[in-house]
Biopython code that builds the backbone (N, CA, C, O; Angstrom):
import numpy as np
from Bio.PDB.StructureBuilder import StructureBuilder

atoms = [
    (1, "UNK", "N", (-28.216, -54.816, 54.076)),
    (1, "UNK", "CA", (-27.473, -55.010, 55.307)),
    (1, "UNK", "C", (-26.004, -54.681, 55.099)),
    (1, "UNK", "O", (-25.422, -53.896, 55.847)),
    (2, "UNK", "N", (-25.416, -55.281, 54.089)),
    (2, "UNK", "CA", (-23.998, -55.052, 53.833)),
    (2, "UNK", "C", (-23.736, -53.605, 53.447)),
    (2, "UNK", "O", (-22.724, -53.032, 53.852)),
    (3, "UNK", "N", (-24.635, -53.005, 52.669)),
    (3, "UNK", "CA", (-24.467, -51.619, 52.257)),
    (3, "UNK", "C", (-24.473, -50.692, 53.456)),
    (3, "UNK", "O", (-23.679, -49.753, 53.509)),
    (4, "UNK", "N", (-25.349, -50.932, 54.417)),
    (4, "UNK", "CA", (-25.395, -50.066, 55.596)),
    (4, "UNK", "C", (-24.133, -50.205, 56.433)),
    (4, "UNK", "O", (-23.682, -49.222, 57.022)),
    (5, "UNK", "N", (-23.556, -51.388, 56.504)),
    (5, "UNK", "CA", (-22.308, -51.582, 57.245)),
    (5, "UNK", "C", (-21.166, -50.833, 56.575)),
    (5, "UNK", "O", (-20.365, -50.183, 57.248)),
    (6, "UNK", "N", (-21.088, -50.922, 55.248)),
    (6, "UNK", "CA", (-20.036, -50.223, 54.502)),
    (6, "UNK", "C", (-20.205, -48.719, 54.640)),
    (6, "UNK", "O", (-19.226, -48.002, 54.844)),
    (7, "UNK", "N", (-21.444, -48.233, 54.529)),
    (7, "UNK", "CA", (-21.686, -46.800, 54.644)),
    (7, "UNK", "C", (-21.316, -46.279, 56.022)),
    (7, "UNK", "O", (-20.752, -45.190, 56.131)),
    (8, "UNK", "N", (-21.614, -47.018, 57.068)),
    (8, "UNK", "CA", (-21.274, -46.590, 58.416)),
    (8, "UNK", "C", (-19.773, -46.643, 58.659)),
    (8, "UNK", "O", (-19.248, -45.876, 59.466)),
    (9, "UNK", "N", (-19.082, -47.541, 57.970)),
    (9, "UNK", "CA", (-17.636, -47.665, 58.163)),
    (9, "UNK", "C", (-16.881, -46.480, 57.580)),
    (9, "UNK", "O", (-15.883, -46.042, 58.152)),
    (10, "UNK", "N", (-17.341, -45.957, 56.453)),
    (10, "UNK", "CA", (-16.602, -44.864, 55.815)),
    (10, "UNK", "C", (-17.217, -43.498, 56.057)),
    (10, "UNK", "O", (-16.597, -42.482, 55.745)),
    (11, "UNK", "N", (-18.427, -43.450, 56.608)),
    (11, "UNK", "CA", (-19.092, -42.169, 56.827)),
    (11, "UNK", "C", (-18.345, -41.357, 57.873)),
    (11, "UNK", "O", (-17.925, -41.883, 58.904)),
    (12, "UNK", "N", (-18.188, -40.082, 57.596)),
    (12, "UNK", "CA", (-17.562, -39.182, 58.559)),
    (12, "UNK", "C", (-16.063, -39.052, 58.408)),
    (12, "UNK", "O", (-15.479, -38.126, 58.970)),
    (13, "UNK", "N", (-15.420, -39.933, 57.678)),
    (13, "UNK", "CA", (-13.977, -39.815, 57.504)),
    (13, "UNK", "C", (-13.683, -39.027, 56.234)),
    (13, "UNK", "O", (-14.536, -38.913, 55.353)),
    (14, "UNK", "N", (-12.487, -38.492, 56.146)),
    (14, "UNK", "CA", (-12.087, -37.736, 54.955)),
    (14, "UNK", "C", (-12.118, -38.646, 53.740)),
    (14, "UNK", "O", (-12.522, -38.224, 52.657)),
    (15, "UNK", "N", (-11.701, -39.870, 53.908)),
    (15, "UNK", "CA", (-11.722, -40.826, 52.803)),
    (15, "UNK", "C", (-13.147, -41.066, 52.316)),
    (15, "UNK", "O", (-13.370, -41.246, 51.119)),
    (16, "UNK", "N", (-14.106, -41.070, 53.225)),
    (16, "UNK", "CA", (-15.505, -41.242, 52.845)),
    (16, "UNK", "C", (-16.013, -40.083, 52.012)),
    (16, "UNK", "O", (-16.736, -40.283, 51.036)),
    (17, "UNK", "N", (-15.632, -38.854, 52.399)),
    (17, "UNK", "CA", (-16.055, -37.681, 51.641)),
    (17, "UNK", "C", (-15.437, -37.674, 50.243)),
    (17, "UNK", "O", (-16.122, -37.387, 49.262)),
    (18, "UNK", "N", (-14.165, -37.983, 50.156)),
    (18, "UNK", "CA", (-13.492, -38.007, 48.861)),
    (18, "UNK", "C", (-14.073, -39.114, 47.980)),
    (18, "UNK", "O", (-14.320, -38.908, 46.791)),
    (19, "UNK", "N", (-14.286, -40.273, 48.569)),
    (19, "UNK", "CA", (-14.858, -41.386, 47.820)),
    (19, "UNK", "C", (-16.270, -41.079, 47.329)),
    (19, "UNK", "O", (-16.641, -41.452, 46.216)),
    (20, "UNK", "N", (-17.055, -40.400, 48.162)),
    (20, "UNK", "CA", (-18.416, -40.049, 47.763)),
    (20, "UNK", "C", (-18.403, -39.059, 46.608)),
    (20, "UNK", "O", (-19.193, -39.181, 45.673)),
    (21, "UNK", "N", (-17.510, -38.080, 46.670)),
    (21, "UNK", "CA", (-17.422, -37.099, 45.589)),
    (21, "UNK", "C", (-16.974, -37.753, 44.292)),
    (21, "UNK", "O", (-17.545, -37.492, 43.233)),
    (22, "UNK", "N", (-15.968, -38.591, 44.366)),
    (22, "UNK", "CA", (-15.486, -39.286, 43.172)),
    (22, "UNK", "C", (-16.556, -40.231, 42.637)),
    (22, "UNK", "O", (-16.762, -40.312, 41.426)),
    (23, "UNK", "N", (-17.235, -40.943, 43.526)),
    (23, "UNK", "CA", (-18.292, -41.864, 43.107)),
    (23, "UNK", "C", (-19.445, -41.157, 42.421)),
    (23, "UNK", "O", (-19.953, -41.631, 41.405)),
    (24, "UNK", "N", (-19.862, -40.017, 42.975)),
    (24, "UNK", "CA", (-20.948, -39.258, 42.355)),
    (24, "UNK", "C", (-20.538, -38.757, 40.978)),
    (24, "UNK", "O", (-21.343, -38.760, 40.047)),
    (25, "UNK", "N", (-19.290, -38.328, 40.847)),
    (25, "UNK", "CA", (-18.799, -37.874, 39.547)),
    (25, "UNK", "C", (-18.749, -38.992, 38.530)),
    (25, "UNK", "O", (-19.117, -38.797, 37.372)),
    (26, "UNK", "N", (-18.301, -40.157, 38.948)),
    (26, "UNK", "CA", (-18.239, -41.300, 38.034)),
    (26, "UNK", "C", (-19.630, -41.727, 37.599)),
    (26, "UNK", "O", (-19.852, -42.043, 36.430)),
    (27, "UNK", "N", (-20.567, -41.736, 38.540)),
    (27, "UNK", "CA", (-21.941, -42.120, 38.209)),
    (27, "UNK", "C", (-22.542, -41.148, 37.198)),
    (27, "UNK", "O", (-23.169, -41.569, 36.226)),
    (28, "UNK", "N", (-22.353, -39.850, 37.425)),
    (28, "UNK", "CA", (-22.904, -38.853, 36.498)),
    (28, "UNK", "C", (-22.251, -38.953, 35.122)),
    (28, "UNK", "O", (-22.928, -38.833, 34.102)),
    (29, "UNK", "N", (-20.945, -39.172, 35.092)),
    (29, "UNK", "CA", (-20.233, -39.308, 33.821)),
    (29, "UNK", "C", (-20.691, -40.554, 33.068)),
    (29, "UNK", "O", (-20.892, -40.509, 31.854)),
    (30, "UNK", "N", (-20.856, -41.651, 33.777)),
    (30, "UNK", "CA", (-21.303, -42.884, 33.129)),
    (30, "UNK", "C", (-22.713, -42.735, 32.576)),
    (30, "UNK", "O", (-23.011, -43.247, 31.496)),
    (31, "UNK", "N", (-23.584, -42.040, 33.302)),
    (31, "UNK", "CA", (-24.947, -41.820, 32.798)),
    (31, "UNK", "C", (-24.927, -40.946, 31.557)),
    (31, "UNK", "O", (-25.672, -41.197, 30.610)),
    (32, "UNK", "N", (-24.086, -39.927, 31.551)),
    (32, "UNK", "CA", (-23.989, -39.054, 30.376)),
    (32, "UNK", "C", (-23.495, -39.828, 29.159)),
    (32, "UNK", "O", (-24.004, -39.643, 28.054)),
    (33, "UNK", "N", (-22.516, -40.684, 29.356)),
    (33, "UNK", "CA", (-22.017, -41.507, 28.252)),
    (33, "UNK", "C", (-23.106, -42.459, 27.761)),
    (33, "UNK", "O", (-23.285, -42.631, 26.556)),
    (34, "UNK", "N", (-23.828, -43.076, 28.691)),
    (34, "UNK", "CA", (-24.891, -44.002, 28.313)),
    (34, "UNK", "C", (-26.003, -43.327, 27.535)),
    (34, "UNK", "O", (-26.476, -43.867, 26.535)),
    (35, "UNK", "N", (-26.423, -42.158, 27.980)),
    (35, "UNK", "CA", (-27.486, -41.445, 27.281)),
    (35, "UNK", "C", (-26.990, -40.964, 25.918)),
    (35, "UNK", "O", (-27.757, -40.935, 24.956)),
    (36, "UNK", "N", (-25.723, -40.591, 25.831)),
    (36, "UNK", "CA", (-25.158, -40.210, 24.537)),
    (36, "UNK", "C", (-25.178, -41.362, 23.550)),
    (36, "UNK", "O", (-25.493, -41.178, 22.375)),
    (37, "UNK", "N", (-24.841, -42.551, 24.033)),
    (37, "UNK", "CA", (-24.884, -43.728, 23.154)),
    (37, "UNK", "C", (-26.309, -44.061, 22.733)),
    (37, "UNK", "O", (-26.548, -44.465, 21.595)),
    (38, "UNK", "N", (-27.257, -43.890, 23.657)),
    (38, "UNK", "CA", (-28.655, -44.138, 23.319)),
    (38, "UNK", "C", (-29.105, -43.170, 22.224)),
    (38, "UNK", "O", (-29.738, -43.575, 21.249)),
    (39, "UNK", "N", (-28.775, -41.899, 22.392)),
    (39, "UNK", "CA", (-29.156, -40.893, 21.401)),
    (39, "UNK", "C", (-28.517, -41.155, 20.045)),
    (39, "UNK", "O", (-29.160, -41.012, 19.005)),
    (40, "UNK", "N", (-27.244, -41.539, 20.068)),
    (40, "UNK", "CA", (-26.540, -41.836, 18.814)),
    (40, "UNK", "C", (-27.199, -43.009, 18.080)),
    (40, "UNK", "O", (-27.434, -42.944, 16.874)),
    (41, "UNK", "N", (-27.491, -44.068, 18.815)),
    (41, "UNK", "CA", (-28.105, -45.236, 18.192)),
    (41, "UNK", "C", (-29.505, -44.914, 17.671)),
    (41, "UNK", "O", (-29.914, -45.403, 16.618)),
    (42, "UNK", "N", (-30.233, -44.088, 18.420)),
    (42, "UNK", "CA", (-31.578, -43.722, 17.974)),
    (42, "UNK", "C", (-31.516, -42.891, 16.696)),
    (42, "UNK", "O", (-32.303, -43.113, 15.776)),
    (43, "UNK", "N", (-30.602, -41.952, 16.630)),
    (43, "UNK", "CA", (-30.488, -41.124, 15.428)),
    (43, "UNK", "C", (-30.076, -41.957, 14.220)),
    (43, "UNK", "O", (-30.571, -41.735, 13.115)),
    (44, "UNK", "N", (-29.180, -42.909, 14.421)),
    (44, "UNK", "CA", (-28.791, -43.796, 13.324)),
    (44, "UNK", "C", (-29.972, -44.654, 12.875)),
    (44, "UNK", "O", (-30.172, -44.870, 11.680)),
    (45, "UNK", "N", (-30.749, -45.137, 13.837)),
    (45, "UNK", "CA", (-31.905, -45.948, 13.494)),
    (45, "UNK", "C", (-32.959, -45.157, 12.743)),
    (45, "UNK", "O", (-33.554, -45.653, 11.787)),
    (46, "UNK", "N", (-33.191, -43.920, 13.180)),
    (46, "UNK", "CA", (-34.168, -43.075, 12.492)),
    (46, "UNK", "C", (-33.677, -42.724, 11.090)),
    (46, "UNK", "O", (-34.477, -42.646, 10.157)),
    (47, "UNK", "N", (-32.370, -42.511, 10.932)),
    (47, "UNK", "CA", (-31.832, -42.197, 9.607)),
    (47, "UNK", "C", (-31.989, -43.383, 8.651)),
    (47, "UNK", "O", (-32.196, -43.202, 7.452)),
    (48, "UNK", "N", (-31.887, -44.596, 9.196)),
    (48, "UNK", "CA", (-32.014, -45.776, 8.335)),
    (48, "UNK", "C", (-33.470, -46.104, 8.031)),
    (48, "UNK", "O", (-33.790, -46.547, 6.928)),
    (49, "UNK", "N", (-34.355, -45.889, 9.005)),
    (49, "UNK", "CA", (-35.771, -46.192, 8.823)),
    (49, "UNK", "C", (-36.617, -45.037, 9.346)),
    (49, "UNK", "O", (-37.087, -45.086, 10.483)),
    (50, "UNK", "N", (-36.816, -44.014, 8.548)),
    (50, "UNK", "CA", (-37.579, -42.848, 9.020)),
    (50, "UNK", "C", (-39.023, -43.179, 9.421)),
    (50, "UNK", "O", (-39.605, -42.490, 10.259)),
    (51, "UNK", "N", (-39.591, -44.212, 8.836)),
    (51, "UNK", "CA", (-40.976, -44.557, 9.169)),
    (51, "UNK", "C", (-41.110, -45.130, 10.577)),
    (51, "UNK", "O", (-42.214, -45.161, 11.120)),
    (52, "UNK", "N", (-40.023, -45.580, 11.174)),
    (52, "UNK", "CA", (-40.046, -46.137, 12.531)),
    (52, "UNK", "C", (-39.617, -45.114, 13.581)),
    (52, "UNK", "O", (-39.295, -45.483, 14.711)),
    (53, "UNK", "N", (-39.612, -43.847, 13.218)),
    (53, "UNK", "CA", (-39.114, -42.807, 14.128)),
    (53, "UNK", "C", (-39.907, -42.747, 15.427)),
    (53, "UNK", "O", (-39.324, -42.551, 16.494)),
    (54, "UNK", "N", (-41.210, -42.910, 15.358)),
    (54, "UNK", "CA", (-42.040, -42.839, 16.567)),
    (54, "UNK", "C", (-41.715, -43.939, 17.558)),
    (54, "UNK", "O", (-41.582, -43.688, 18.756)),
    (55, "UNK", "N", (-41.587, -45.166, 17.052)),
    (55, "UNK", "CA", (-41.258, -46.292, 17.933)),
    (55, "UNK", "C", (-39.855, -46.162, 18.513)),
    (55, "UNK", "O", (-39.628, -46.459, 19.686)),
    (56, "UNK", "N", (-38.926, -45.721, 17.691)),
    (56, "UNK", "CA", (-37.545, -45.566, 18.154)),
    (56, "UNK", "C", (-37.470, -44.473, 19.221)),
    (56, "UNK", "O", (-36.785, -44.629, 20.232)),
    (57, "UNK", "N", (-38.177, -43.370, 18.988)),
    (57, "UNK", "CA", (-38.164, -42.263, 19.943)),
    (57, "UNK", "C", (-38.759, -42.691, 21.285)),
    (57, "UNK", "O", (-38.234, -42.339, 22.341)),
    (58, "UNK", "N", (-39.852, -43.447, 21.239)),
    (58, "UNK", "CA", (-40.480, -43.924, 22.473)),
    (58, "UNK", "C", (-39.539, -44.834, 23.247)),
    (58, "UNK", "O", (-39.400, -44.701, 24.463)),
    (59, "UNK", "N", (-38.900, -45.747, 22.551)),
    (59, "UNK", "CA", (-37.950, -46.650, 23.208)),
    (59, "UNK", "C", (-36.766, -45.882, 23.774)),
    (59, "UNK", "O", (-36.277, -46.202, 24.858)),
    (60, "UNK", "N", (-36.303, -44.873, 23.047)),
    (60, "UNK", "CA", (-35.169, -44.071, 23.505)),
    (60, "UNK", "C", (-35.524, -43.336, 24.796)),
    (60, "UNK", "O", (-34.709, -43.272, 25.716)),
    (61, "UNK", "N", (-36.717, -42.789, 24.869)),
    (61, "UNK", "CA", (-37.126, -42.057, 26.063)),
    (61, "UNK", "C", (-37.243, -42.999, 27.262)),
    (61, "UNK", "O", (-36.829, -42.644, 28.366)),
    (62, "UNK", "N", (-37.792, -44.171, 27.061)),
    (62, "UNK", "CA", (-37.927, -45.130, 28.161)),
    (62, "UNK", "C", (-36.560, -45.576, 28.667)),
    (62, "UNK", "O", (-36.326, -45.603, 29.875)),
    (63, "UNK", "N", (-35.663, -45.922, 27.760)),
    (63, "UNK", "CA", (-34.333, -46.373, 28.162)),
    (63, "UNK", "C", (-33.560, -45.244, 28.826)),
    (63, "UNK", "O", (-32.848, -45.470, 29.804)),
    (64, "UNK", "N", (-33.694, -44.024, 28.300)),
    (64, "UNK", "CA", (-33.037, -42.874, 28.917)),
    (64, "UNK", "C", (-33.524, -42.641, 30.335)),
    (64, "UNK", "O", (-32.737, -42.308, 31.221)),
    (65, "UNK", "N", (-34.826, -42.816, 30.553)),
    (65, "UNK", "CA", (-35.371, -42.652, 31.903)),
    (65, "UNK", "C", (-34.823, -43.716, 32.853)),
    (65, "UNK", "O", (-34.541, -43.425, 34.015)),
    (66, "UNK", "N", (-34.675, -44.939, 32.366)),
    (66, "UNK", "CA", (-34.108, -45.991, 33.214)),
    (66, "UNK", "C", (-32.653, -45.694, 33.572)),
    (66, "UNK", "O", (-32.234, -45.922, 34.707)),
    (67, "UNK", "N", (-31.887, -45.189, 32.614)),
    (67, "UNK", "CA", (-30.490, -44.836, 32.885)),
    (67, "UNK", "C", (-30.422, -43.702, 33.907)),
    (67, "UNK", "O", (-29.592, -43.733, 34.816)),
    (68, "UNK", "N", (-31.284, -42.713, 33.762)),
    (68, "UNK", "CA", (-31.317, -41.608, 34.727)),
    (68, "UNK", "C", (-31.710, -42.092, 36.113)),
    (68, "UNK", "O", (-31.196, -41.590, 37.112)),
    (69, "UNK", "N", (-32.611, -43.059, 36.183)),
    (69, "UNK", "CA", (-32.995, -43.623, 37.479)),
    (69, "UNK", "C", (-31.838, -44.302, 38.177)),
    (69, "UNK", "O", (-31.647, -44.136, 39.381)),
    (70, "UNK", "N", (-31.074, -45.057, 37.433)),
    (70, "UNK", "CA", (-29.891, -45.714, 38.005)),
    (70, "UNK", "C", (-28.866, -44.679, 38.442)),
    (70, "UNK", "O", (-28.231, -44.832, 39.485)),
    (71, "UNK", "N", (-28.702, -43.625, 37.646)),
    (71, "UNK", "CA", (-27.775, -42.555, 37.991)),
    (71, "UNK", "C", (-28.206, -41.872, 39.286)),
    (71, "UNK", "O", (-27.379, -41.616, 40.161)),
    (72, "UNK", "N", (-29.491, -41.580, 39.405)),
    (72, "UNK", "CA", (-29.997, -40.943, 40.612)),
    (72, "UNK", "C", (-29.766, -41.828, 41.832)),
    (72, "UNK", "O", (-29.378, -41.335, 42.891)),
    (73, "UNK", "N", (-30.002, -43.128, 41.690)),
    (73, "UNK", "CA", (-29.770, -44.055, 42.788)),
    (73, "UNK", "C", (-28.296, -44.042, 43.205)),
    (73, "UNK", "O", (-27.992, -44.037, 44.398)),
    (74, "UNK", "N", (-27.383, -44.035, 42.232)),
    (74, "UNK", "CA", (-25.957, -44.006, 42.545)),
    (74, "UNK", "C", (-25.532, -42.729, 43.249)),
    (74, "UNK", "O", (-24.733, -42.769, 44.184)),
    (75, "UNK", "N", (-26.061, -41.597, 42.805)),
    (75, "UNK", "CA", (-25.728, -40.322, 43.448)),
    (75, "UNK", "C", (-26.281, -40.282, 44.862)),
    (75, "UNK", "O", (-25.625, -39.758, 45.761)),
    (76, "UNK", "N", (-27.473, -40.824, 45.079)),
    (76, "UNK", "CA", (-28.051, -40.840, 46.422)),
    (76, "UNK", "C", (-27.224, -41.710, 47.351)),
    (76, "UNK", "O", (-27.019, -41.348, 48.509)),
    (77, "UNK", "N", (-26.746, -42.844, 46.870)),
    (77, "UNK", "CA", (-25.882, -43.694, 47.702)),
    (77, "UNK", "C", (-24.604, -42.950, 48.067)),
    (77, "UNK", "O", (-24.136, -43.044, 49.202)),
    (78, "UNK", "N", (-24.036, -42.213, 47.119)),
    (78, "UNK", "CA", (-22.831, -41.436, 47.419)),
    (78, "UNK", "C", (-23.126, -40.331, 48.437)),
    (78, "UNK", "O", (-22.304, -40.055, 49.310)),
    (79, "UNK", "N", (-24.278, -39.712, 48.327)),
    (79, "UNK", "CA", (-24.639, -38.676, 49.290)),
    (79, "UNK", "C", (-24.929, -39.253, 50.676)),
    (79, "UNK", "O", (-24.719, -38.577, 51.683)),
    (80, "UNK", "N", (-25.404, -40.485, 50.734)),
    (80, "UNK", "CA", (-25.632, -41.129, 52.038)),
    (80, "UNK", "C", (-24.321, -41.294, 52.795)),
    (80, "UNK", "O", (-24.300, -41.231, 54.024)),
    (81, "UNK", "N", (-23.241, -41.503, 52.075)),
    (81, "UNK", "CA", (-21.942, -41.628, 52.744)),
    (81, "UNK", "C", (-21.605, -40.325, 53.457)),
    (81, "UNK", "O", (-21.063, -40.337, 54.562)),
    (82, "UNK", "N", (-21.924, -39.212, 52.827)),
    (82, "UNK", "CA", (-21.623, -37.906, 53.417)),
    (82, "UNK", "C", (-22.577, -37.610, 54.568)),
    (82, "UNK", "O", (-22.156, -37.086, 55.599)),
    (83, "UNK", "N", (-23.850, -37.939, 54.405)),
    (83, "UNK", "CA", (-24.842, -37.565, 55.400)),
    (83, "UNK", "C", (-24.855, -38.448, 56.633)),
    (83, "UNK", "O", (-25.199, -37.978, 57.718)),
    (84, "UNK", "N", (-24.490, -39.709, 56.498)),
    (84, "UNK", "CA", (-24.456, -40.609, 57.658)),
    (84, "UNK", "C", (-23.156, -40.397, 58.433)),
    (84, "UNK", "O", (-22.066, -40.687, 57.941)),
    (85, "UNK", "N", (-23.292, -39.903, 59.610)),
    (85, "UNK", "CA", (-22.079, -39.654, 60.419)),
    (85, "UNK", "C", (-22.100, -40.483, 61.656)),
    (85, "UNK", "O", (-21.171, -40.414, 62.461)),
]
sb = StructureBuilder()
sb.init_structure("model")
sb.init_model(0)
sb.init_chain("A")
sb.init_seg("    ")
for serial, (resi, resn, name, xyz) in enumerate(atoms, 1):
    if name == "N":
        sb.init_residue(resn, " ", resi, " ")
    sb.init_atom(name, np.array(xyz, "f"), 0.0, 1.0, " ", f" {name:<3s}", serial, name[0])
structure = sb.get_structure()
């Protein structure tokens, strides 16, 4: 409810377009940083325990998918600001 009110308040204005573009960029940048940290931690874990590489890789893929899902949700919310007029 509150999200739809906020989206309708800023949709169609120049400030809404600028905010949506900046928000989408921040969301994508944050997801890239998060996935980079996941990859770094996984590589360190595999280097320390090579026998656990399969389990670490599986966990890394699942967590990466969750981060991408949150990123996609954030970008869609930013695009809704542009599309709702």
